[in-house]
C-alpha positions in Angstrom: 21.2 -19.9 33.2 19.6 -16.4 33.4 20.8 -13.6 31.1 22.6 -10.5 32.3 20.5 -8.6 34.8 19.2 -5.4 33.3 19.7 -2.3 35.4 16.2 -0.9 35.0 16.6 1.7 37.8 19.5 3.5 36.2 18.0 3.2 32.7 14.6 4.7 33.7 16.3 7.8 35.0 17.3 8.6 31.4 13.9 8.1 29.8 11.9 11.3 29.1 8.1 11.8 29.6 7.5 12.0 25.9 5.8 9.9 23.2 7.8 7.5 21.2 8.7 3.8 20.6 11.0 1.5 22.5 13.0 -1.6 21.5 14.0 -4.3 24.0 17.1 -6.4 23.3 18.2 -9.7 24.7 21.8 -10.7 25.6 22.5 -11.6 21.9 21.8 -8.0 20.8 18.5 -9.1 19.2 15.4 -7.0 19.4 12.8 -9.1 21.2 10.0 -6.5 21.5 9.0 -3.2 20.0 6.2 -1.1 21.6 4.8 2.4 21.5 3.9 4.8 24.3 2.3 8.2 24.8 4.6 8.6 27.8 7.8 6.5 27.4 8.8 6.8 31.1 5.5 5.7 32.4 5.1 2.8 30.0 8.6 1.4 30.5 8.3 1.7 34.3 5.2 -0.5 34.1 7.4 -3.4 32.8 9.5 -3.4 35.9 6.7 -2.9 38.4 6.4 -6.3 40.0 2.8 -5.7 41.2 1.5 -5.2 37.6 3.3 -7.9 35.7 1.5 -10.5 33.6 3.1 -13.9 32.7 4.0 -12.6 29.2 5.6 -9.4 30.7 7.4 -11.4 33.3 8.9 -13.7 30.6 9.8 -10.8 28.4 11.5 -8.8 31.2 13.5 -11.9 32.1 15.2 -11.8 28.7 15.9 -8.0 28.5 19.6 -7.1 28.4 19.1 -3.4 27.3 16.4 -1.1 26.0 16.5 1.7 23.4 13.9 4.3 22.6 13.0 6.7 19.8 11.2 10.0 20.5 8.2 11.1 18.3 5.8 14.1 18.4 2.6 12.2 18.9 1.3 8.8 19.9 -0.1 8.4 16.4 3.3 8.9 14.9 4.7 6.4 17.4 2.2 3.9 16.1 3.5 4.3 12.6 7.1 4.1 13.7 6.3 1.0 15.8 5.0 -0.8 12.7 8.1 0.1 10.8 10.4 -1.3 13.5 8.3 -4.5 13.8 8.4 -5.0 10.1 12.2 -4.5 10.0 13.3 -6.5 13.0 10.4 -9.0 13.5 10.9 -9.3 17.3 10.1 -12.6 19.0 7.4 -11.1 21.3 5.6 -9.1 18.5 3.5 -10.4 15.7 5.9 -11.5 13.0 5.2 -10.5 9.4 6.7 -11.6 6.1 9.8 -9.6 5.1 9.4 -7.3 2.0 11.9 -7.7 -0.8 11.2 -4.3 -2.5 9.3 -1.1 -1.9 5.6 -1.7 -2.4 3.1 0.6 -4.2 -0.7 1.0 -4.3 -1.9 0.4 -7.9 -5.1 1.5 -9.5 -5.7 -0.3 -12.8 -7.0 1.5 -15.9 -10.1 -0.5 -16.6 -13.9 0.0 -16.8 -14.1 -0.9 -13.1 -10.5 -0.2 -11.8 -9.0 -2.5 -9.2 -7.1 -1.3 -6.1 -4.2 -3.5 -5.0 -0.7 -3.8 -3.6 2.1 -3.9 -6.2 5.8 -4.7 -6.3 8.1 -4.5 -9.3 8.9 -2.2 -12.2 6.6 0.7 -12.8 4.8 1.3 -16.1 2.7 4.4 -15.6 1.2 4.2 -19.1 -1.0 1.3 -18.2 -1.9 1.8 -14.5 -1.7 4.4 -11.8 0.8 4.0 -8.9 1.1 5.7 -5.5 4.1 5.3 -3.3 6.6 3.9 -2.6 5.7 2.9 0.9 8.1 1.6 3.6 6.5 -1.9 3.9 3.8 -4.1 2.5 2.2 -4.1 5.9 1.7 -0.4 5.7 0.1 -0.8 2.2 -2.2 -3.5 3.5 -3.4 -1.4 6.3 -4.1 1.5 3.9 -6.0 -0.9 1.6 -8.1 -2.0 4.5 -8.8 1.6 5.4 -9.7 2.5 1.8 -12.1 -0.5 1.6 -14.0 0.9 4.5 -14.2 4.4 3.1 -14.5 3.9 -0.7 -16.2 0.6 -1.7 -14.3 -0.1 -4.9 -13.1 -3.7 -5.7 -9.8 -5.1 -4.5 -10.5 -8.7 -5.8 -8.2 -10.1 -8.6 -9.4 -10.1 -12.2 -9.9 -13.9 -12.2 -12.5 -13.4 -9.5 -14.0 -10.2 -11.0 -14.6 -11.7 -14.5 -16.1 -15.0 -13.3 -18.7 -14.0 -10.7 -22.4 -14.3 -11.4 -23.6 -12.9 -8.1 -22.0 -10.4 -5.6 -19.6 -11.6 -2.9 -19.5 -11.0 0.8 -17.7 -7.7 0.4 -20.8 -6.4 -1.4 -23.1 -7.7 1.4 -21.1 -5.9 4.1 -21.0 -2.7 2.0 -17.3 -2.7 1.3 -17.6 -3.1 -2.5 -20.1 -1.7 -5.0 -20.3 -5.0 -6.8 -19.2 -4.0 -10.3 -18.8 -7.7 -11.2 -22.6 -8.1 -11.5 -24.5 -5.9 -14.0 -27.0 -3.4 -12.7 -25.7 -3.1 -9.1 -23.7 0.2 -9.7 -23.5 2.6 -12.6 -20.1 3.3 -14.2 -20.4 7.0 -13.2 -20.9 6.2 -9.5 -18.1 3.7 -9.5 -15.7 6.2 -11.2 -16.7 8.8 -8.6 -15.5 6.5 -5.8 -12.2 5.8 -7.7 -11.7 9.6 -8.0 -12.1 9.8 -4.2 -9.4 7.2 -3.7 -7.0 9.2 -6.0 -7.6 12.3 -4.0 -7.2 10.5 -0.7 -3.8 9.0 -1.8 -2.7 12.4 -2.9 -3.4 13.8 0.5 -6.4 15.9 -0.6 -8.8 14.9 2.1 -10.3 18.4 2.3 -11.2 18.3 -1.4 -13.0 14.9 -0.8 -14.9 16.4 2.1 -16.0 19.4 0.1 -17.1 17.2 -2.9 -19.1 14.7 -0.8 -20.7 17.5 1.2 -21.8 19.2 -2.1 -23.1 15.9 -3.5 -25.0 15.1 -0.3 -26.7 18.5 -0.3 -27.7 18.0 -3.9 -29.0 14.5 -3.3 -31.1 15.9 -0.4 -32.4 18.7 -2.6 -33.4 16.2 -5.2 -35.3 14.2 -2.5 -32.9 11.3 -3.0 -32.6 10.7 0.8 -31.1 7.2 0.5 -28.1 8.5 -1.5 -27.8 11.5 0.8 -27.7 9.2 3.9 -25.0 7.0 2.3 -22.9 10.1 1.5 -23.5 11.4 5.1 -22.1 8.2 6.6 -19.2 8.2 4.2 -18.4 11.8 5.1 -18.4 11.1 8.8 -16.1 8.1 8.4 -13.6 10.1 6.3 -13.6 12.9 8.9 -13.0 10.4 11.7 -10.1 8.7 9.8 -8.7 12.1 8.8 -8.5 13.2 12.4 -6.6 10.0 13.4 -4.3 9.8 10.5 -3.0 13.3 10.0 -0.1 14.1 12.3 1.4 17.0 10.4 -0.8 20.0 9.5 0.4 20.5 5.9 0.2 18.4 2.8 3.9 18.7 2.2 6.2 16.1 0.6 9.6 16.5 2.2 12.5 14.7 3.7 13.9 15.9 7.1 17.6 15.2 7.6 19.2 15.5 11.0 23.0 15.2 11.1 25.2 14.6 14.1 28.9 13.8 14.4 30.8 12.9 17.6 34.1 11.1 18.3 34.5 9.7 14.8 30.8 8.6 14.5 28.5 10.3 12.1 24.7 9.7 11.8 22.3 11.0 9.2 18.7 10.5 10.5 15.9 11.0 7.9 12.2 11.4 8.5 10.1 10.8 5.4 7.0 13.1 5.2 4.5 12.3 2.4 1.1 14.0 2.0 1.5 15.5 5.5 2.1 12.2 7.2 5.2 10.5 8.5 5.4 7.0 7.1 8.9 6.0 7.9 12.4 7.0 9.0 16.0 5.6 8.8 19.4 6.3 10.3 22.5 6.1 8.2 26.1 5.9 9.4 28.5 7.0 6.7 32.1 6.1 7.2 34.1 9.3 7.8 37.8 9.3 7.1 40.0 11.2 9.5 40.2 15.0 9.0 37.2 15.1 6.6 35.2 18.3 6.5 31.6 17.8 7.7 30.3 19.6 4.7 31.8 17.0 2.5 30.1 14.3 4.5 26.7 15.9 3.9 27.2 16.6 0.2 28.5 13.1 -0.4 25.5 11.6 1.4 23.0 13.7 -0.5 24.5 12.8 -3.8 24.6 9.0 -3.0 21.2 8.9 -1.4 19.2 10.8 -4.1 21.2 10.4 -7.3 22.1 6.7 -7.0 20.4 3.4 -6.1 16.7 2.6 -6.2 15.1 4.1 -9.3 11.7 4.2 -7.4 13.0 6.6 -4.8 11.1 9.9 -5.0 12.9 13.1 -4.5 10.7 15.5 -2.6 10.3 19.1 -3.5 11.7 20.2 -0.1 14.6 18.8 1.9 15.2 20.1 5.4 18.7 19.8 6.9 20.6 21.2 9.9 23.8 22.1 7.9 24.3 25.0 5.6 26.1 24.0 2.3 28.3 26.6 0.7 27.4 25.2 -2.7 23.7 24.7 -2.1 22.6 26.1 -5.4 24.5 23.4 -7.4 23.1 20.6 -5.3 19.6 22.1 -5.8 20.0 22.4 -9.5 21.2 18.8 -9.8 18.4 17.4 -7.8 15.8 19.5 -9.7 17.2 18.2 -13.0 16.8 14.6 -11.9 13.4 15.1 -10.4 12.0 17.3 -13.3 10.7 19.9 -10.8 12.3 22.4 -8.5 13.8 21.0 -5.3 14.8 23.2 -2.4 17.3 22.6 0.4 16.2 24.4 3.5 18.7 24.8 6.4 16.8 27.4 8.4 13.1 26.2 8.6 10.5 27.8 10.7 7.3 26.8 12.5 6.3 23.1 12.1 9.3 22.5 9.8 11.6 23.6 12.5 10.0 21.2 15.0 10.4 18.3 12.5 14.1 19.2 12.0 14.7 19.4 15.7 13.1 15.9 16.1 15.4 14.5 13.4 18.5 16.1 15.1 17.5 14.8 18.5 17.2 11.2 17.2 20.5 11.6 15.3 22.2 12.6 18.5 20.7 9.7 20.4 21.8 7.2 17.6 25.4 8.5 17.8 25.3 8.1 21.6 24.1 4.6 21.3 26.7 3.8 18.6 29.5 5.0 20.9 28.1 2.9 23.8 28.0 -0.2 21.5 31.5 0.4 20.3 32.7 0.5 23.9 30.8 -2.8 24.7 32.3 -4.4 21.5 35.8 -3.4 22.5 35.3 -5.0 25.9 34.1 -8.3 24.3 37.1 -8.4 21.9 39.5 -7.7 24.8 38.0 -10.5 26.8 38.2 -12.9 23.9 41.9 -12.0 23.3 42.6 -12.8 26.9 40.7 -16.1 26.7 42.6 -17.2 23.6 45.9 -15.9 24.8 46.7 -13.7 21.8 47.6 -10.1 21.5 45.6 -9.0 18.5 42.4 -10.0 16.6 42.0 -8.3 13.2 39.8 -10.9 11.5 37.6 -13.8 12.5 35.6 -16.2 10.3 32.9 -18.7 11.3 31.4 -21.6 9.3 28.0 -23.4 9.6 26.2 -26.1 7.6 22.5 -26.1 6.8 20.4 -28.6 4.9 16.8 -29.9 4.7 16.7 -33.6 5.4 20.2 -33.9 3.9 19.2 -32.1 0.7 20.1 -28.6 -0.7 23.1 -28.3 1.6 24.4 -24.8 2.1 27.6 -23.7 3.9 27.9 -20.2 5.3 30.9 -18.1 6.1 30.7 -14.9 8.1 33.5 -12.4 8.7 34.0 -10.2 11.7 36.8 -7.7 12.3 37.5 -5.5 15.4 34.5 -3.3 14.5 32.0 -6.1 14.2 30.4 -7.9 11.2 31.9 -7.3 7.7 28.7 -8.1 5.8 30.2 -7.3 2.4 32.4 -10.4 2.9 29.6 -12.8 4.1 29.5 -15.8 1.7 27.4 -18.9 1.0 28.6 -22.0 -0.7 26.4 -24.6 -2.5 27.7 -28.0 -1.4 27.5 -30.9 -3.9 29.0 -34.3 -4.5 28.7 -35.6 -0.9 26.5 -38.1 0.8 23.3 -36.5 2.0 23.5 -35.3 5.5 27.3 -35.7 5.8 28.2 -32.5 7.7 31.8 -33.5 8.0 32.2 -33.8 4.2 30.3 -30.5 3.7 32.6 -28.7 6.2 35.7 -30.2 4.5 34.5 -29.0 1.1 33.8 -25.4 2.2 37.1 -25.0 4.1 39.0 -26.4 1.1 37.2 -24.0 -1.3 37.8 -21.1 1.1 41.4 -21.6 2.0 43.2 -24.0 -0.4 44.7 -21.1 -2.4 48.5 -20.6 -2.6 48.0 -16.9 -3.4 45.6 -16.2 -0.5 46.2 -12.6 0.5 47.6 -12.1 4.0 44.8 -9.7 5.0 42.3 -12.4 4.1 43.8 -14.9 6.6 41.8 -14.8 9.8 43.3 -14.9 13.3 40.5 -17.2 14.5 38.3 -19.6 12.7 35.1 -20.8 14.5 33.6 -24.2 13.5 29.9 -24.6 14.5 30.2 -28.1 15.8 31.9 -30.3 18.4 35.1 -32.2 18.7 34.5 -34.3 15.6 34.0 -31.3 13.3 37.1 -29.6 14.8 39.3 -32.7 14.3 38.2 -32.9 10.6 39.1 -29.2 10.2 42.4 -29.6 11.9 43.4 -32.6 9.6 42.3 -30.6 6.6 44.3 -27.5 7.6 47.5 -29.6 8.0 47.2 -30.7 4.4 46.3 -27.4 2.8 48.6 -25.9 0.2 48.7 -22.4 1.7 51.6 -20.1 2.5 50.3 -18.9 5.8 53.5 -16.8 6.5 52.8 -17.7 10.1 51.0 -20.4 12.1 47.6 -21.1 10.6 44.6 -19.5 12.4 43.4 -20.7 15.8 40.7 -23.3 15.2 37.9 -23.2 17.7 34.8 -25.6 17.8 31.6 -24.3 19.3 29.3 -27.1 20.4 25.8 -26.6 21.7 25.2 -27.8 25.3 23.2 -30.9 26.1 20.0 -28.8 26.3 21.0 -26.7 23.2 20.6 -23.5 25.1 22.8 -20.4 24.6 25.2 -19.9 27.5 25.8 -23.6 27.8 28.2 -23.9 24.8 31.3 -26.0 25.0 34.4 -24.6 23.3 37.0 -27.0 21.8 40.5 -25.8 20.9 42.4 -27.7 18.2 45.2 -28.6 20.5 43.0 -29.8 23.4 40.7 -32.7 23.7 38.9 -31.3 26.7 36.1 -28.8 26.3 36.2 -25.4 27.9 33.2 -23.5 29.3 32.8 -19.7 29.6 30.6 -18.1 32.2 27.2 -17.1 30.8 28.0 -13.5 31.5 31.4 -13.6 29.8 31.8 -10.8 27.2 33.9 -13.3 25.2 31.1 -15.8 25.1 28.6 -13.1 24.0 30.9 -12.2 21.1 31.3 -15.9 20.1 27.5 -16.3 20.3 27.0 -13.3 18.1 29.4 -14.6 15.5 28.0 -18.2 15.6 24.4 -16.9 15.4 25.3 -14.7 12.4 26.8 -17.7 10.6 23.8 -19.9 11.5 21.2 -17.3 10.3 23.2 -16.7 7.1 23.2 -20.5 6.3 19.5 -20.9 7.2 18.4 -18.0 5.0 20.4 -19.3 2.0 19.0 -22.9 2.5 15.4 -21.7 2.7 15.9 -19.6 -0.5 17.2 -22.7 -2.3 14.3 -24.8 -1.1 11.8 -22.2 -2.2 13.4 -21.8 -5.6 13.4 -25.6 -6.1 9.8 -25.9 -5.0 8.7 -23.1 -7.4 10.6 -24.6 -10.3 9.3 -28.1 -9.6 5.7 -26.9 -9.6 6.1 -25.4 -13.1 8.3 -28.3 -14.3 5.3 -30.6 -14.0 3.5 -28.7 -16.8 4.3 -30.1 -20.2 5.6 -27.5 -22.6 7.0 -25.2 -19.9 10.8 -25.3 -20.0 13.5 -23.4 -18.2 13.2 -20.2 -20.3 9.4 -20.1 -20.1 9.5 -20.7 -16.3 11.9 -17.8 -16.0 9.8 -15.6 -18.2 6.6 -16.4 -16.2 8.1 -15.8 -12.8 9.8 -12.6 -13.9 6.6 -11.3 -15.4 4.4 -12.0 -12.4 7.0 -11.7 -9.7 6.4 -15.1 -8.2 4.4 -18.3 -8.2 1.7 -16.9 -5.9 1.0 -14.1 -8.3 1.1 -16.4 -11.3 -1.6 -18.7 -9.7 -3.9 -15.7 -9.3 -3.5 -14.7 -13.0 -6.1 -15.4 -15.6 -5.4 -17.4 -18.8 -5.6 -14.1 -20.7 -3.0 -12.5 -18.5 -0.7 -15.5 -18.8 -0.9 -15.3 -22.6 0.6 -11.8 -22.5 4.0 -13.3 -21.4 6.4 -13.5 -24.3 6.7 -17.0 -25.6 3.4 -18.2 -24.1 0.6 -19.0 -26.6 -3.1 -18.8 -25.8 -3.4 -22.6 -25.8 -0.4 -23.0 -23.5 -1.6 -20.2 -21.2 -5.0 -22.0 -20.8 -3.1 -25.2 -20.0 -0.9 -23.5 -17.4 -4.0 -21.8 -15.9 -5.8 -25.1 -15.6 -2.8 -27.0 -14.1 -2.1 -24.3 -11.5 -5.8 -24.0 -10.5 -5.9 -27.8 -10.1 
């Protein structure tokens, strides 16, 4: 069946002729495409112009249930934001990239010939130089590619650098000076390029241009025309990149905070400006109790955001916000103390800063508006589900799913939804053991028993509805189990509902089985109740799949190291913690491996040889 028809005519009337990015959602509320545009109205109209559609566009449009957009100042900024959204949501119709588990940095090693690389993990600034953090590893990789074109210093791992006898392809295409081979570049010239990289990452492009211009003129005066020509080409490349990259005319480091509150919904929208460039943004929705002063909301958010959480978070010297704090001096002093330099809160900016703040406020207002619309839609779905089930109230729902890999590493997931949507803090995964491989019935019995067979189960933890991802057989097993549980329900036990995929396993064709009925029930594909059931079921499925994949990956990593004699559980843990993963360990040299506590030189050589083989 076709998804809900998207009313493009009404939507396009609300889209401004401004640059920005847009996100397209399907009927499961999943982002399926993110794009950028210099003119959002013109670009989005092109998707619904039947005379200009391609096959891909036609397929994409057929799955659109709604579209959202975010305004930006320039198309360049829209490109940066587009990459942030693609990295975060991994839409089906965009290029999908690996999810980052921590904020990445750019690292410059302290060696004779420093290496430039992406880095994740704890920071030790005594041994190396770090620049960041950046919003995603993809952003770092793009910067590294750019730097390699501008400044030819090595990005190869030490294992490659120390073992080469002749220069690699990067040297041939003039993207590396070839420090791995003696005589190709002097230490002085190499360090000069490293200094250029430092200045570039610090946002001092003008200083680089002045330095290279001076060196070029000096080389020309010394009749060293070959060097002068190389510096000329490098200078032109830097100027070109500088014109494309800079979207803010100052080298400021600041956060721009736009706050908006309406009908019980608050949004704090932050633009992160580093070295004069916007490299990310985020919207936060603090829960605001009734009758709370808005100033308290702002102060609480500033304290939690900057003074708690990730130790790698940089506090900028300037924070722009659209709310005047009565006790601003105290907040500034606290932030300055933590940052070890003066931090200013600016609530009445001027010039470019005012434009940035207005942009953050505009996006905060849009986010609140979208949130209110979503809340209205969610209420409609809950009301429709209550009517379908024939009950007056739904305060809590739980859904269970089973995932395994060829019967092994079985994981059960439980997701919780209340009348406001998913309660992610109560999502759980259960490792299933002691059953026959691939026995989903036994796995479901085990997780339901562990979840509910508790005489002292709090009443507020008892759901009104329990969804079982499966057909009549799974539901019958659950019903038999519930009849035998030692639980003081204080009322009838929850409604049990089985959700079976259709014969073609397509969404919208699900069959719903009630515990008291043998016959399946169907809901119309456009039914709000079915959309809510699909959202809950998909959340449970995704939660189980993610847990199962993590378990598989951990087992694979451990089994690889287990094959090496002399590497026990503690040494495996120490190696993986030191390098951050098996991939990084495989790229390490024997000397680097021997630096891990508990690993001797002979064992390090053995580990290195085994991993290389």
